[in-house]
Z-matrix of the N, CA and C atoms (Angstrom, degrees):
N
C 1 1.447
C 2 1.517 1 108.53
N 3 1.333 2 115.46 1 136.66
C 4 1.456 3 120.68 2 -176.65
C 5 1.518 4 110.24 3 -111.33
N 6 1.337 5 116.33 4 124.47
C 7 1.451 6 121.42 5 178.78
C 8 1.514 7 112.25 6 103.89
N 9 1.327 8 114.90 7 157.55
C 10 1.456 9 120.91 8 -179.17
C 11 1.511 10 112.86 9 -78.70
N 12 1.333 11 115.38 10 -166.62
C 13 1.455 12 121.13 11 -174.55
C 14 1.525 13 112.01 12 -65.12
N 15 1.327 14 116.29 13 -29.01
C 16 1.463 15 119.12 14 179.22
C 17 1.523 16 111.25 15 -70.43
N 18 1.324 17 117.08 16 -29.31
C 19 1.465 18 121.21 17 179.54
C 20 1.524 19 111.38 18 -84.64
N 21 1.329 20 116.21 19 -47.47
C 22 1.470 21 122.17 20 177.66
C 23 1.518 22 106.90 21 -132.30
N 24 1.310 23 116.91 22 105.47
C 25 1.455 24 122.73 23 -172.22
C 26 1.525 25 112.15 24 -61.54
N 27 1.309 26 114.92 25 151.26
C 28 1.461 27 120.30 26 -179.85
C 29 1.525 28 111.71 27 -62.23
N 30 1.321 29 117.17 28 -25.12
C 31 1.464 30 119.46 29 176.88
C 32 1.525 31 110.73 30 -63.63
N 33 1.341 32 116.40 31 -36.38
C 34 1.459 33 120.54 32 176.14
C 35 1.523 34 109.73 33 -65.59
N 36 1.326 35 115.09 34 -43.17
C 37 1.464 36 119.57 35 178.41
C 38 1.523 37 110.94 36 -59.93
N 39 1.338 38 116.84 37 -40.74
C 40 1.469 39 120.78 38 179.10
C 41 1.526 40 111.08 39 -63.84
N 42 1.333 41 116.09 40 -40.69
C 43 1.464 42 119.43 41 179.28
C 44 1.520 43 111.12 42 -64.58
N 45 1.325 44 116.49 43 -40.26
C 46 1.465 45 120.30 44 178.11
C 47 1.522 46 110.13 45 -64.67
N 48 1.326 47 115.34 46 -42.18
C 49 1.467 48 120.05 47 -179.89
C 50 1.521 49 111.29 48 -62.22
N 51 1.336 50 116.50 49 -36.04
C 52 1.462 51 119.83 50 178.52
C 53 1.526 52 111.38 51 -63.73
N 54 1.338 53 115.65 52 -32.50
C 55 1.464 54 120.43 53 -178.33
C 56 1.521 55 111.99 54 -84.50
N 57 1.335 56 116.29 55 -44.47
C 58 1.458 57 120.73 56 -170.80
C 59 1.525 58 114.33 57 -110.04
N 60 1.325 59 116.78 58 -15.81
C 61 1.460 60 120.04 59 -176.00
C 62 1.520 61 111.03 60 96.60
N 63 1.324 62 116.52 61 143.59
C 64 1.460 63 121.34 62 -176.21
C 65 1.522 64 112.72 63 -62.23
N 66 1.324 65 116.75 64 -31.28
C 67 1.465 66 120.37 65 -175.51
C 68 1.523 67 112.41 66 -66.06
N 69 1.317 68 117.28 67 -17.01
C 70 1.464 69 119.77 68 -177.76
C 71 1.527 70 112.36 69 -86.95
N 72 1.339 71 118.57 70 -6.07
C 73 1.457 72 121.63 71 -171.71
C 74 1.523 73 111.01 72 -104.34
N 75 1.323 74 115.19 73 129.09
C 76 1.463 75 122.24 74 170.85
C 77 1.522 76 106.69 75 -126.64
N 78 1.328 77 116.73 76 125.00
C 79 1.462 78 120.70 77 178.90
C 80 1.532 79 108.69 78 -105.09
N 81 1.332 80 115.34 79 124.61
C 82 1.460 81 121.33 80 175.60
C 83 1.519 82 106.99 81 -105.44
N 84 1.328 83 116.62 82 110.04
C 85 1.459 84 120.01 83 -172.46
C 86 1.515 85 111.01 84 -151.22
N 87 1.328 86 114.88 85 139.40
C 88 1.450 87 121.59 86 174.19
C 89 1.516 88 110.37 87 -120.07
N 90 1.317 89 115.60 88 -173.66
C 91 1.455 90 120.62 89 -179.06
C 92 1.526 91 112.03 90 -70.36
N 93 1.336 92 116.72 91 -24.59
C 94 1.457 93 121.78 92 178.56
C 95 1.520 94 108.41 93 -153.14
N 96 1.335 95 116.54 94 -177.84
C 97 1.468 96 120.57 95 -176.05
C 98 1.528 97 112.07 96 -63.46
N 99 1.317 98 116.97 97 -30.16
C 100 1.456 99 120.93 98 -177.57
C 101 1.538 100 110.61 99 -71.45
N 102 1.314 101 115.66 100 -43.94
C 103 1.461 102 119.24 101 177.66
C 104 1.525 103 111.02 102 -69.07
N 105 1.329 104 116.46 103 -39.47
C 106 1.463 105 119.30 104 177.24
C 107 1.521 106 110.91 105 -60.44
N 108 1.344 107 117.02 106 -41.58
C 109 1.466 108 120.16 107 177.77
C 110 1.517 109 111.17 108 -59.84
N 111 1.322 110 117.08 109 -39.04
C 112 1.463 111 120.44 110 178.58
C 113 1.523 112 111.65 111 -66.31
N 114 1.324 113 115.84 112 -40.12
C 115 1.468 114 119.61 113 179.06
C 116 1.526 115 110.43 114 -65.05
N 117 1.330 116 116.49 115 -42.88
C 118 1.467 117 120.18 116 177.45
C 119 1.524 118 110.20 117 -64.61
N 120 1.335 119 117.18 118 -40.39
C 121 1.468 120 121.11 119 177.83
C 122 1.523 121 110.90 120 -60.38
N 123 1.316 122 116.39 121 -42.24
C 124 1.464 123 120.40 122 179.66
C 125 1.523 124 111.05 123 -63.09
N 126 1.330 125 116.40 124 -41.68
C 127 1.463 126 120.31 125 177.50
C 128 1.524 127 110.78 126 -63.24
N 129 1.341 128 116.17 127 -39.83
C 130 1.459 129 120.88 128 179.41
C 131 1.518 130 111.17 129 -62.35
N 132 1.324 131 115.34 130 -48.95
C 133 1.469 132 120.14 131 -178.84
C 134 1.525 133 111.00 132 -63.64
N 135 1.318 134 117.01 133 -42.31
C 136 1.468 135 120.16 134 179.60
C 137 1.529 136 111.03 135 -64.00
N 138 1.330 137 116.22 136 -37.79
C 139 1.470 138 119.89 137 -179.83
C 140 1.521 139 111.24 138 -68.60
N 141 1.325 140 116.68 139 -37.57
C 142 1.467 141 120.41 140 -177.87
C 143 1.519 142 112.41 141 -77.49
N 144 1.327 143 116.86 142 -31.18
C 145 1.464 144 119.90 143 -179.36
C 146 1.521 145 111.51 144 58.35
N 147 1.324 146 116.02 145 -127.84
C 148 1.468 147 120.94 146 -179.48
C 149 1.526 148 112.75 147 -69.20
N 150 1.322 149 116.98 148 -8.59
C 151 1.460 150 120.33 149 179.24
C 152 1.526 151 113.73 150 -77.80
N 153 1.338 152 116.88 151 -8.50
C 154 1.461 153 120.32 152 178.67
C 155 1.518 154 109.61 153 -94.85
N 156 1.339 155 116.74 154 132.78
C 157 1.463 156 120.41 155 -175.78
C 158 1.524 157 113.95 156 -95.58
N 159 1.340 158 117.53 157 5.89
C 160 1.458 159 120.79 158 177.00
C 161 1.516 160 114.33 159 94.14
N 162 1.344 161 117.50 160 1.95
C 163 1.456 162 121.50 161 -178.52
C 164 1.525 163 110.32 162 -93.78
N 165 1.341 164 115.63 163 142.78
C 166 1.458 165 121.10 164 179.39
C 167 1.528 166 110.09 165 -136.93
N 168 1.316 167 116.11 166 159.41
C 169 1.450 168 121.58 167 169.52
C 170 1.522 169 108.37 168 -93.23
N 171 1.327 170 115.61 169 144.39
C 172 1.459 171 121.21 170 176.36
C 173 1.523 172 107.55 171 -129.59
N 174 1.322 173 116.18 172 127.35
C 175 1.463 174 119.14 173 -177.64
C 176 1.520 175 110.17 174 -150.97
N 177 1.309 176 116.23 175 171.33
C 178 1.460 177 119.89 176 -178.14
C 179 1.520 178 111.48 177 -71.35
N 180 1.317 179 115.39 178 143.56
C 181 1.448 180 120.75 179 174.34
C 182 1.514 181 112.27 180 -96.54
N 183 1.346 182 117.01 181 5.24
C 184 1.465 183 121.28 182 -177.75
C 185 1.523 184 112.38 183 -92.33
N 186 1.318 185 116.82 184 -15.74
C 187 1.460 186 121.53 185 177.85
C 188 1.521 187 108.04 186 -150.49
N 189 1.331 188 116.58 187 162.45
C 190 1.458 189 119.73 188 -167.30
C 191 1.529 190 116.98 189 -107.83
N 192 1.342 191 122.33 190 -19.52
C 193 1.475 192 119.68 191 -169.39
C 194 1.524 193 115.22 192 -59.11
N 195 1.334 194 118.44 193 -40.07
C 196 1.459 195 119.46 194 -175.85
C 197 1.525 196 111.00 195 -68.45
N 198 1.318 197 116.41 196 -44.20
C 199 1.464 198 119.81 197 176.92
C 200 1.525 199 110.78 198 -63.22
N 201 1.324 200 114.96 199 -37.45
C 202 1.464 201 120.06 200 -179.75
C 203 1.523 202 111.27 201 -63.27
N 204 1.324 203 116.39 202 -46.11
C 205 1.459 204 120.34 203 179.98
C 206 1.524 205 111.72 204 -62.29
N 207 1.329 206 116.09 205 -28.60
C 208 1.465 207 120.35 206 -179.33
C 209 1.521 208 113.47 207 -88.35
N 210 1.333 209 117.83 208 -4.88
C 211 1.465 210 119.37 209 -176.27
C 212 1.533 211 113.35 210 -60.12
N 213 1.340 212 120.24 211 -38.42
C 214 1.465 213 117.40 212 175.28
C 215 1.530 214 112.32 213 -63.50
N 216 1.328 215 116.40 214 -36.12
C 217 1.464 216 120.57 215 -179.92
C 218 1.524 217 110.17 216 -67.16
N 219 1.326 218 116.10 217 -42.70
C 220 1.467 219 120.04 218 179.68
C 221 1.526 220 110.56 219 -62.62
N 222 1.339 221 115.95 220 -41.17
C 223 1.464 222 119.65 221 179.46
C 224 1.522 223 111.66 222 -66.91
N 225 1.323 224 116.58 223 -39.60
C 226 1.456 225 121.95 224 -178.09
C 227 1.530 226 111.85 225 -69.90
N 228 1.324 227 116.45 226 -46.94
C 229 1.464 228 120.87 227 -173.16
C 230 1.528 229 113.44 228 -91.88
N 231 1.351 230 116.83 229 -15.23
C 232 1.453 231 119.24 230 -176.45
C 233 1.515 232 112.73 231 74.62
N 234 1.324 233 117.02 232 31.83
C 235 1.462 234 120.75 233 178.48
C 236 1.522 235 109.85 234 -89.80
N 237 1.332 236 118.71 235 125.62
C 238 1.460 237 119.90 236 173.95
C 239 1.526 238 110.40 237 -69.11
N 240 1.328 239 115.81 238 161.75
C 241 1.464 240 122.00 239 -177.62
C 242 1.530 241 108.76 240 -120.17
N 243 1.338 242 115.78 241 124.52
C 244 1.455 243 121.56 242 177.00
C 245 1.526 244 108.88 243 -109.92
N 246 1.338 245 115.85 244 142.36
C 247 1.453 246 121.54 245 -176.35
C 248 1.526 247 111.42 246 -108.55
N 249 1.329 248 115.33 247 141.32
C 250 1.464 249 122.06 248 179.34
C 251 1.515 250 110.21 249 -116.31
N 252 1.324 251 116.40 250 151.14
C 253 1.454 252 122.58 251 175.18
C 254 1.519 253 110.33 252 -93.51
N 255 1.327 254 118.18 253 -169.31
C 256 1.468 255 121.45 254 -177.30
C 257 1.518 256 113.85 255 -62.55
N 258 1.339 257 117.02 256 -26.98
C 259 1.457 258 120.45 257 178.99
C 260 1.511 259 113.68 258 -101.59
N 261 1.323 260 116.73 259 8.76
C 262 1.461 261 120.85 260 -177.68
C 263 1.518 262 111.19 261 107.85
N 264 1.310 263 116.40 262 -157.50
C 265 1.468 264 121.21 263 -178.83
C 266 1.522 265 110.72 264 -76.25
N 267 1.328 266 116.47 265 139.53
C 268 1.456 267 118.72 266 174.09
C 269 1.526 268 108.84 267 -77.17
N 270 1.341 269 118.53 268 164.50
C 271 1.473 270 121.09 269 -176.30
C 272 1.525 271 113.56 270 -56.71
N 273 1.331 272 116.91 271 -37.33
C 274 1.467 273 119.51 272 -179.14
C 275 1.523 274 111.44 273 -65.40
N 276 1.332 275 117.15 274 -39.75
C 277 1.459 276 120.34 275 178.18
C 278 1.522 277 110.44 276 -67.04
N 279 1.318 278 117.19 277 -41.11
C 280 1.459 279 120.25 278 177.33
C 281 1.525 280 110.50 279 -60.23
N 282 1.321 281 116.29 280 -42.22
C 283 1.465 282 120.14 281 179.40
C 284 1.521 283 110.80 282 -65.43
N 285 1.326 284 115.83 283 -39.86
C 286 1.462 285 120.25 284 178.90
C 287 1.525 286 110.64 285 -61.97
N 288 1.314 287 117.26 286 -45.07
C 289 1.459 288 121.52 287 179.10
C 290 1.520 289 110.92 288 -61.82
N 291 1.323 290 115.48 289 -41.44
C 292 1.465 291 120.45 290 179.73
C 293 1.527 292 110.68 291 -66.01
N 294 1.331 293 116.48 292 -44.50
C 295 1.468 294 120.91 293 -178.92
C 296 1.528 295 111.85 294 -62.74
N 297 1.331 296 116.35 295 -37.73
C 298 1.465 297 120.32 296 -178.35
C 299 1.525 298 112.40 297 -78.28
N 300 1.332 299 116.05 298 -19.40
C 301 1.464 300 119.46 299 178.63
C 302 1.512 301 113.83 300 86.84
N 303 1.339 302 117.13 301 36.12
C 304 1.461 303 120.14 302 175.94
C 305 1.529 304 109.08 303 -62.80
N 306 1.321 305 116.97 304 125.51
C 307 1.475 306 120.16 305 -179.78
C 308 1.522 307 113.01 306 -123.24
N 309 1.328 308 116.53 307 -2.44
C 310 1.459 309 121.40 308 177.16
C 311 1.512 310 109.29 309 -151.11
N 312 1.324 311 116.91 310 149.18
C 313 1.457 312 119.16 311 -177.45
C 314 1.522 313 110.99 312 -147.20
N 315 1.315 314 114.85 313 146.54
C 316 1.452 315 122.66 314 171.03
C 317 1.522 316 106.26 315 -111.00
N 318 1.325 317 116.20 316 112.11
C 319 1.460 318 121.92 317 -179.18
C 320 1.526 319 108.32 318 -86.29
N 321 1.309 320 116.74 319 122.73
C 322 1.456 321 122.36 320 -175.89
C 323 1.522 322 109.84 321 -99.82
N 324 1.334 323 116.38 322 123.26
C 325 1.452 324 121.14 323 178.39
C 326 1.512 325 112.28 324 106.17
N 327 1.331 326 116.02 325 158.93
C 328 1.449 327 122.10 326 179.07
C 329 1.515 328 112.22 327 -77.23
N 330 1.315 329 116.23 328 -170.70
C 331 1.460 330 120.78 329 -174.42
C 332 1.531 331 112.89 330 -72.65
N 333 1.328 332 117.72 331 -18.34
C 334 1.466 333 119.14 332 174.46
C 335 1.529 334 109.62 333 -71.20
N 336 1.318 335 116.12 334 -44.90
C 337 1.467 336 120.44 335 179.65
C 338 1.522 337 111.67 336 -74.33
N 339 1.328 338 116.20 337 -42.24
C 340 1.469 339 121.72 338 -177.70
C 341 1.527 340 108.13 339 -126.81
N 342 1.330 341 117.68 340 99.46
C 343 1.461 342 121.38 341 -174.08
C 344 1.527 343 112.43 342 -64.99
N 345 1.328 344 114.90 343 162.54
C 346 1.458 345 120.61 344 -179.57
C 347 1.526 346 111.98 345 -61.50
N 348 1.321 347 117.23 346 -22.87
C 349 1.466 348 120.14 347 178.96
C 350 1.521 349 111.53 348 -59.81
N 351 1.340 350 116.24 349 -26.93
C 352 1.465 351 120.47 350 178.45
C 353 1.530 352 110.57 351 -61.44
N 354 1.338 353 116.05 352 -40.96
C 355 1.456 354 119.69 353 -179.12
C 356 1.517 355 110.84 354 -66.67
N 357 1.326 356 116.60 355 -38.38
C 358 1.460 357 120.19 356 177.62
C 359 1.523 358 111.13 357 -65.43
N 360 1.324 359 116.18 358 -39.00
C 361 1.461 360 119.78 359 177.63
C 362 1.521 361 111.46 360 -63.91
N 363 1.321 362 116.05 361 -41.89
C 364 1.460 363 119.63 362 178.62
C 365 1.522 364 111.27 363 -64.69
N 366 1.313 365 115.90 364 -40.29
C 367 1.450 366 119.95 365 178.53
C 368 1.525 367 110.30 366 -60.64
N 369 1.334 368 116.52 367 -40.68
C 370 1.464 369 121.05 368 178.47
C 371 1.525 370 111.81 369 -64.67
N 372 1.327 371 116.29 370 -28.23
C 373 1.463 372 121.07 371 178.51
C 374 1.529 373 112.36 372 -85.33
N 375 1.334 374 116.63 373 -3.18
C 376 1.458 375 119.91 374 -178.95
C 377 1.508 376 113.55 375 82.47
N 378 1.347 377 116.96 376 17.20
C 379 1.468 378 120.99 377 176.78
C 380 1.523 379 106.84 378 -84.91
N 381 1.300 380 116.19 379 98.35
C 382 1.470 381 121.05 380 -171.25
C 383 1.523 382 113.62 381 -94.34
N 384 1.318 383 117.19 382 -23.25
C 385 1.459 384 121.11 383 -179.95
C 386 1.520 385 108.67 384 -96.96
N 387 1.328 386 116.53 385 96.88
C 388 1.466 387 121.26 386 -176.38
C 389 1.523 388 109.61 387 -126.33
N 390 1.322 389 115.43 388 130.67
C 391 1.457 390 121.69 389 177.57
C 392 1.523 391 107.60 390 -126.61
N 393 1.339 392 117.86 391 133.71
C 394 1.467 393 120.88 392 177.21
C 395 1.521 394 109.59 393 -105.65
N 396 1.333 395 115.37 394 132.07
C 397 1.459 396 121.71 395 178.06
C 398 1.523 397 107.01 396 -124.49
N 399 1.329 398 116.75 397 104.98
C 400 1.453 399 118.57 398 -177.20
C 401 1.513 400 112.77 399 -160.58
N 402 1.329 401 115.99 400 141.12
C 403 1.456 402 122.26 401 177.53
C 404 1.507 403 111.36 402 -113.05
N 405 1.311 404 116.63 403 -166.53
C 406 1.459 405 122.06 404 -177.63
C 407 1.523 406 112.87 405 -78.19
N 408 1.340 407 117.09 406 -16.94
C 409 1.465 408 120.70 407 179.75
C 410 1.523 409 108.46 408 -154.63
N 411 1.317 410 116.47 409 177.23
C 412 1.467 411 120.78 410 -174.73
C 413 1.526 412 112.89 411 -62.89
N 414 1.324 413 117.15 412 -29.97
C 415 1.461 414 120.23 413 -176.84
C 416 1.533 415 110.88 414 -77.06
N 417 1.316 416 116.24 415 -42.13
C 418 1.461 417 119.65 416 174.06
C 419 1.521 418 110.65 417 -62.92
N 420 1.327 419 115.75 418 -43.30
C 421 1.462 420 119.35 419 -179.87
C 422 1.519 421 111.09 420 -62.64
N 423 1.337 422 117.31 421 -42.39
C 424 1.465 423 120.16 422 179.42
C 425 1.521 424 111.11 423 -61.58
N 426 1.332 425 116.71 424 -41.41
C 427 1.463 426 120.11 425 178.54
C 428 1.525 427 110.90 426 -64.87
N 429 1.331 428 116.29 427 -39.74
C 430 1.461 429 120.29 428 179.20
C 431 1.523 430 111.47 429 -68.34
N 432 1.343 431 116.84 430 -37.22
C 433 1.465 432 120.75 431 177.90
C 434 1.526 433 110.16 432 -64.83
N 435 1.340 434 116.85 433 -43.21
C 436 1.470 435 120.35 434 178.12
C 437 1.521 436 110.43 435 -60.33
N 438 1.330 437 116.55 436 -45.61
C 439 1.466 438 120.47 437 179.28
C 440 1.521 439 111.13 438 -62.40
N 441 1.336 440 116.62 439 -39.37
C 442 1.471 441 120.47 440 178.48
C 443 1.527 442 110.56 441 -62.48
N 444 1.329 443 116.14 442 -41.48
C 445 1.461 444 119.79 443 179.32
C 446 1.515 445 112.39 444 -63.71
N 447 1.331 446 116.33 445 -39.14
C 448 1.471 447 120.51 446 178.78
C 449 1.528 448 110.20 447 -68.64
N 450 1.321 449 116.30 448 -44.46
C 451 1.465 450 120.73 449 -174.80
C 452 1.521 451 113.66 450 -75.14
N 453 1.331 452 116.97 451 -33.07
C 454 1.463 453 119.74 452 -172.43
C 455 1.524 454 114.74 453 -109.69
N 456 1.320 455 116.94 454 -20.91
C 457 1.463 456 119.61 455 -176.27
C 458 1.521 457 113.03 456 -116.53
N 459 1.336 458 116.85 457 1.80
C 460 1.460 459 119.78 458 179.81
C 461 1.515 460 113.62 459 71.81
N 462 1.342 461 117.07 460 26.05
C 463 1.457 462 120.44 461 178.99
C 464 1.530 463 110.26 462 -82.12
N 465 1.328 464 117.01 463 -177.36
C 466 1.459 465 119.79 464 -170.99
C 467 1.525 466 111.19 465 -143.65
N 468 1.340 467 114.92 466 150.88
C 469 1.456 468 122.13 467 170.99
C 470 1.526 469 111.99 468 -88.39
N 471 1.319 470 117.35 469 0.01
C 472 1.463 471 121.00 470 -168.86
C 473 1.528 472 112.82 471 -50.67
N 474 1.316 473 117.16 472 -53.18
C 475 1.463 474 121.10 473 176.40
C 476 1.518 475 106.78 474 -116.19
N 477 1.298 476 116.35 475 87.95
C 478 1.459 477 123.78 476 -169.27
C 479 1.522 478 111.54 477 -84.78
N 480 1.324 479 115.67 478 138.71
C 481 1.460 480 120.93 479 172.57
C 482 1.516 481 110.27 480 -96.05
N 483 1.332 482 116.79 481 134.95
C 484 1.466 483 121.93 482 175.21
C 485 1.523 484 107.64 483 -130.06
N 486 1.336 485 115.49 484 126.65
C 487 1.453 486 119.56 485 -176.99
C 488 1.520 487 110.24 486 -139.78
N 489 1.313 488 116.22 487 164.35
C 490 1.451 489 119.99 488 177.33
C 491 1.532 490 110.59 489 -66.42
N 492 1.317 491 114.92 490 142.41
C 493 1.450 492 120.38 491 174.76
C 494 1.510 493 111.99 492 -96.67
N 495 1.322 494 117.21 493 10.26
C 496 1.456 495 122.07 494 -179.42
C 497 1.527 496 112.87 495 -93.06
N 498 1.329 497 115.99 496 -28.83
C 499 1.461 498 121.25 497 178.16
C 500 1.520 499 108.26 498 -136.88
N 501 1.325 500 115.85 499 155.94
C 502 1.463 501 118.91 500 -171.36
C 503 1.523 502 117.04 501 -98.71
N 504 1.352 503 122.79 502 -23.91
C 505 1.463 504 119.23 503 -167.84
C 506 1.520 505 115.97 504 -58.15
N 507 1.333 506 118.04 505 -43.61
C 508 1.467 507 119.75 506 -175.37
C 509 1.527 508 111.10 507 -64.50
N 510 1.329 509 115.46 508 -49.14
C 511 1.464 510 119.26 509 -179.11
C 512 1.521 511 111.01 510 -67.11
N 513 1.324 512 116.76 511 -34.36
C 514 1.463 513 119.95 512 179.13
C 515 1.522 514 110.64 513 -62.90
N 516 1.326 515 115.44 514 -41.49
C 517 1.473 516 119.85 515 178.93
C 518 1.522 517 111.34 516 -66.54
N 519 1.332 518 116.45 517 -34.11
C 520 1.466 519 120.26 518 -174.97
C 521 1.525 520 113.69 519 -85.44
N 522 1.340 521 117.35 520 -23.21
C 523 1.462 522 120.21 521 -172.20
C 524 1.516 523 114.41 522 -55.55
N 525 1.330 524 116.46 523 -49.76
C 526 1.462 525 119.86 524 -177.84
C 527 1.527 526 111.39 525 -68.06
N 528 1.340 527 116.17 526 -35.13
C 529 1.467 528 120.01 527 179.64
C 530 1.524 529 110.38 528 -65.34
N 531 1.337 530 116.51 529 -45.65
C 532 1.457 531 120.42 530 177.35
C 533 1.521 532 110.64 531 -61.93
N 534 1.331 533 115.64 532 -45.24
C 535 1.459 534 120.26 533 -177.62
C 536 1.507 535 113.90 534 -63.82
N 537 1.316 536 117.04 535 -30.55
C 538 1.466 537 120.22 536 -179.94
C 539 1.522 538 111.49 537 -57.61
N 540 1.337 539 116.24 538 -33.77
C 541 1.466 540 120.97 539 -179.29
C 542 1.524 541 112.83 540 -105.49
N 543 1.346 542 116.08 541 6.86
C 544 1.456 543 119.35 542 175.47
C 545 1.511 544 114.88 543 81.07
N 546 1.334 545 117.29 544 26.36
C 547 1.460 546 121.13 545 178.87
C 548 1.521 547 110.47 546 -103.09
N 549 1.316 548 116.54 547 150.83
C 550 1.462 549 121.24 548 -176.11
C 551 1.530 550 111.08 549 -105.10
N 552 1.346 551 115.37 550 176.67
C 553 1.453 552 120.67 551 -174.42
C 554 1.529 553 110.15 552 -138.08
N 555 1.327 554 115.29 553 142.87
C 556 1.461 555 122.36 554 174.31
C 557 1.521 556 109.31 555 -116.80
N 558 1.324 557 115.99 556 155.98
C 559 1.462 558 121.88 557 177.81
C 560 1.526 559 110.27 558 -115.15
N 561 1.314 560 116.37 559 152.15
C 562 1.461 561 120.79 560 177.66
C 563 1.520 562 109.03 561 -148.94
N 564 1.333 563 118.27 562 154.13
C 565 1.466 564 119.41 563 172.15
C 566 1.528 565 110.59 564 -61.17
N 567 1.313 566 115.60 565 166.27
C 568 1.462 567 120.81 566 -174.18
C 569 1.525 568 113.46 567 -69.05
N 570 1.329 569 117.24 568 -36.61
C 571 1.467 570 119.69 569 -168.94
C 572 1.524 571 114.74 570 -107.64
N 573 1.329 572 118.10 571 -3.67
C 574 1.465 573 119.09 572 177.68
C 575 1.532 574 108.94 573 -156.31
N 576 1.309 575 115.74 574 161.75
C 577 1.456 576 121.80 575 179.39
C 578 1.524 577 108.78 576 -86.47
N 579 1.318 578 116.33 577 117.27
C 580 1.464 579 119.87 578 -177.76
C 581 1.531 580 110.36 579 -63.97
N 582 1.321 581 115.77 580 147.76
C 583 1.468 582 120.11 581 -176.01
C 584 1.526 583 112.29 582 -60.33
N 585 1.329 584 117.52 583 -36.07
C 586 1.467 585 119.96 584 179.23
C 587 1.518 586 110.85 585 -68.25
N 588 1.328 587 115.99 586 -38.18
C 589 1.465 588 120.83 587 177.73
C 590 1.521 589 110.44 588 -68.49
N 591 1.333 590 115.92 589 -42.78
C 592 1.460 591 120.78 590 177.18
C 593 1.527 592 110.96 591 -58.87
N 594 1.337 593 116.34 592 -44.05
C 595 1.459 594 120.36 593 -179.36
C 596 1.518 595 111.21 594 -63.35
N 597 1.337 596 116.50 595 -40.92
C 598 1.462 597 119.99 596 177.99
C 599 1.520 598 111.47 597 -62.79
N 600 1.326 599 116.40 598 -39.47
C 601 1.465 600 120.48 599 178.06
C 602 1.528 601 110.82 600 -65.70
N 603 1.326 602 116.59 601 -44.73
C 604 1.462 603 120.10 602 -179.76
C 605 1.523 604 111.30 603 -64.42
N 606 1.325 605 116.45 604 -40.99
C 607 1.463 606 120.70 605 -177.50
C 608 1.529 607 112.39 606 -67.44
N 609 1.327 608 116.49 607 -26.95
C 610 1.460 609 120.32 608 -173.41
C 611 1.522 610 113.26 609 -120.72
N 612 1.325 611 116.34 610 17.11
C 613 1.471 612 120.65 611 -175.43
C 614 1.516 613 112.63 612 -56.71
N 615 1.341 614 117.38 613 -35.60
C 616 1.457 615 119.46 614 -176.96
C 617 1.520 616 112.47 615 -73.04
N 618 1.344 617 118.16 616 -11.95
C 619 1.468 618 122.05 617 178.55
C 620 1.529 619 112.37 618 -96.33
N 621 1.327 620 117.20 619 -14.66
C 622 1.462 621 121.98 620 -173.17
C 623 1.524 622 109.61 621 -93.21
N 624 1.328 623 115.10 622 116.53
C 625 1.470 624 118.42 623 -178.74
C 626 1.517 625 112.16 624 -99.11
């Protein structure tokens, strides 16, 4: 279970325990979304062991589209995701990154979403391999993230996911499934195909089956 009692109430946990037994439940939860992200990151790194190369995603914790677009990439590559606030990473997140040994990062979003202070913080932590992937809006950023995954992680447009960029549940549910097989995802507004999404489709139409 992900999140504290405010996110998933203990009554839900009790109902699950009645069905599956208490021993089957592990709750990963911090005091806020930033601490919870660190706890999940730690579990990810521990599960991967030597299979993790030290690279992580870094994105804003104030909004969800950029992290959402990267969810297939995170699932495919096994990269943990760290969240930043308006002023960058809080001290606890910086300590978590240092403790886990993050040595490379992909910063998701432009300087409005992820301020330049984030890069300075990473430099102070010794994270020297930093790449920023961000457009002017969530749709451009999602297209750029998909392209980055194909170019740098060996992912594919073959079975492409397309979801609304207005709400998160559908894409959130699909991200890990797409990532398991190395497929990427694009976002679009609800009532029309965004120009950045359209361009990505046109550019890669011959790869999409």
